[in-house]
Each structure stands twice: as C-alpha cells, then as structure tokens.
C-alpha positions as CSV (number, residue, x, y, z in Angstrom):
1,M,7.0,-4.8,2.5
2,I,4.6,-1.7,1.7
3,K,4.2,0.6,3.8
4,A,0.8,2.6,5.0
5,I,-0.8,4.7,7.6
6,L,-4.6,5.5,8.2
7,N,-5.9,9.2,7.8
8,E,-8.4,10.1,10.1
9,K,-11.4,8.8,7.7
10,H,-10.5,4.8,8.3
11,E,-8.3,5.3,4.8
12,V,-5.4,3.5,4.3
13,I,-3.0,5.6,2.8
14,P,0.8,4.1,2.0
15,E,3.5,5.4,3.4
16,P,6.7,5.0,1.7
17,D,9.4,7.3,4.6
18,I,10.2,4.8,7.0
19,M,11.1,7.1,9.7
20,K,7.6,9.0,8.8
21,W,5.6,5.7,9.2
22,G,7.4,4.1,12.2
23,T,6.9,7.6,13.8
24,W,2.9,7.2,13.4
25,F,3.3,3.8,13.6
26,E,4.6,4.2,17.6
27,S,1.6,6.7,18.6
28,A,-1.5,5.6,16.2
29,D,-4.3,4.1,17.3
30,R,-4.6,1.3,16.0
31,I,-7.6,-0.5,17.2
32,V,-10.9,-1.6,14.8
33,K,-12.7,-3.8,18.0
34,Q,-11.7,-5.5,20.7
35,E,-13.7,-7.8,23.0
36,T,-14.0,-10.2,25.6
37,I,-16.8,-13.1,24.6
38,G,-15.7,-15.9,27.2
39,N,-12.7,-17.1,27.3
40,K,-12.4,-15.5,24.1
41,R,-10.4,-12.5,23.0
42,I,-11.7,-11.6,19.1
43,S,-8.8,-8.3,18.3
44,T,-8.9,-6.1,14.7
45,V,-6.2,-3.5,14.4
46,F,-4.8,-2.5,11.4
47,L,-1.2,-4.2,11.1
48,G,0.3,-1.3,8.7
49,L,2.3,-3.8,6.6
50,D,0.8,-4.9,3.5
51,H,0.3,-8.8,4.4
52,S,-0.6,-10.1,1.0
53,F,2.5,-10.1,1.4
54,C,2.4,-8.8,-3.2
55,F,2.0,-12.0,-4.3
56,D,-2.1,-11.3,-4.3
57,S,-2.0,-8.0,-5.1
58,I,-0.3,-9.4,-8.3
59,F,-2.2,-11.1,-9.8
60,G,-5.2,-9.1,-9.2
61,G,-6.1,-9.6,-5.7
62,K,-6.6,-7.0,-2.9
63,Q,-4.0,-5.4,-0.3
64,L,-4.4,-6.8,3.1
65,W,-4.1,-3.8,5.5
66,F,-6.2,-5.1,8.4
67,E,-6.5,-8.5,10.2
68,T,-8.9,-9.8,13.1
69,M,-7.3,-12.9,15.5
70,V,-9.4,-14.8,18.2
71,F,-7.0,-15.7,21.5
72,L,-7.7,-18.1,24.0
73,I,-7.1,-15.9,27.5
74,G,-4.6,-17.0,29.9
75,S,-2.5,-18.3,26.9
76,Y,-0.9,-17.2,23.9
77,Q,-2.6,-19.8,21.1
78,D,-4.6,-18.0,18.8
79,E,-7.9,-20.0,17.5
80,Y,-8.6,-18.2,14.6
81,M,-6.8,-15.0,12.6
82,D,-9.2,-13.4,9.5
83,R,-7.2,-10.6,6.9
84,Y,-9.4,-7.7,5.1
85,A,-8.5,-4.7,2.8
86,T,-10.2,-1.9,4.7
87,W,-11.4,0.1,7.2
88,D,-15.1,-1.2,6.8
89,E,-14.5,-4.7,5.8
90,A,-12.5,-5.0,9.0
91,V,-15.6,-3.9,10.8
92,I,-17.7,-6.4,9.0
93,G,-15.1,-9.2,9.7
94,H,-15.4,-8.9,13.3
95,E,-18.8,-8.6,13.7
96,R,-18.6,-12.0,12.1
97,I,-16.1,-13.4,13.9
98,V,-17.9,-12.5,17.2
99,E,-21.0,-14.1,16.0
100,M,-18.8,-17.4,15.0
101,V,-17.5,-17.4,19.5
102,K,-21.2,-16.4,20.2
103,S,-22.1,-19.1,18.1
104,K,-19.6,-21.3,19.7
105,I,-18.6,-21.7,16.2
106,L,-14.7,-20.8,17.1
C-alpha cells in the first residue's frame, strides 16, 4: 500500500520509509474539517494511505488520500463516505456533504 505525508502546503508527499511515515502519522494534524449538525458528525481527514488501492491509478484514475465520513452521534454506524485525491477536493467535498446533511439528503 502506498503511504504519504502532508507538507505545510497540504500537498501529498509519498513516504516509502515506514518508520518516517509512522512517526509523522503518529503526531500529525490530519484533520481537514470536522463539524456536528444535529445528531450527525461530518469528519474529513487525510488518511495517509492511498485508498484507491492502486486499481484506480492503474487505469488512469486518482490516488485517494482523503476521506469524508458522516457518523450518527452515539452510534458506531457511518451513514456516508466519500474519498478525494487532494486537500482542496476534500474541502470542497466536505462542504458539499455538509450541505447534503443540512438539506436532510443525508
């Protein structure tokens, strides 16, 4: 699995050294955005691992480094998930999902 870290500009930087990656991952602030609306928590984070699992990149797709999830507060159940290639896409995706929750689509 491909590992990466973020630089100060929120750019994804591949990190093949597992020890360097683990040290960074352990203390990094990987939160893009988080908020609560009603009984739902919307969380967007940098995953540190390519969640396209290489299949998308083999066929010309994007590596997926960021994820937004919607959780029902008080439950382990997630209600929605989406993934993105860049920090900027993650911010836009987070806002789109927030609007979906506010509109009661989710």
